[in-house]
N, C-alpha and C positions, 0 to 999 in steps of 0.2 A: 151410315156415316155421312158427314157433311164435308164438302171440300170447296175451296175457292181456287180458281185457276187464273194464272197470269200468262198471257200470251204475248210474245214479241215477234215481229216480222224479222226473219233471218234464220240463221242456223246452218247456212251452207256457204262454203267458200266458192270462189269463181270456178274452181275445178270440179265442183259438185260434192266435195267431201264435207262431212259434218264439221262445223267449226263455230266457235263463239264469234259471231259477227255483230254483236251489239255495238251501236254507236255510243259515244259519250253521253249524248242526250238520252238514249234508251237506258243506259246504266244509271244515270242520275234519277230519272223518273222512276225506274224500278226500285232503286234504293229508297227513295222517299215513300213510295207506296208500301213497301215491305216493312220499313221501320214503323210507319203509322199503324199498319195492320198488327204488327207484333206488340206495339204499345197498347192497343185496344184489346188484343186477345193473346196475352203472353203465354198461355198454356197450349196454344195450337202449334203443332209441328209444321215447320216449313221444310219442304223437300222438293226435289226435282222429279219430273214424271218418270225418268229412268230408274229412280229409286223404288218406285212402286211397280214398275214393269221393266225389267232389265232389257227386254227386247226393243224398247224404244230408246233412240239416241237423244231425244230431246230432254233438256233444253240445250244441249251441246256445250254446257259448262257445268262444273261441279258446284251445285247449289250450297252444300255444306261448307265448302272452302270459301265461296263468295260471301256467305253470311258472316264468317269470321273476319273477312277483310272489311266489312262494313260495321263491325262491332256488335254483331248479334250471336 
């Protein structure tokens, strides 16, 4: 199979707990990238790492729910 990965710096709160720590700039940039990618490859599934490997906490936010909030 083929996959493309998006990585963002963060994912940990100050206390060390896993958390969505994306800045507004990171969210905006990620949204633009994912929308462009989806436009070019509409049949490709977009998912979070933890959906493929439940032992992994990344990306520290629910990708499927986030996709809905950005209209995908």
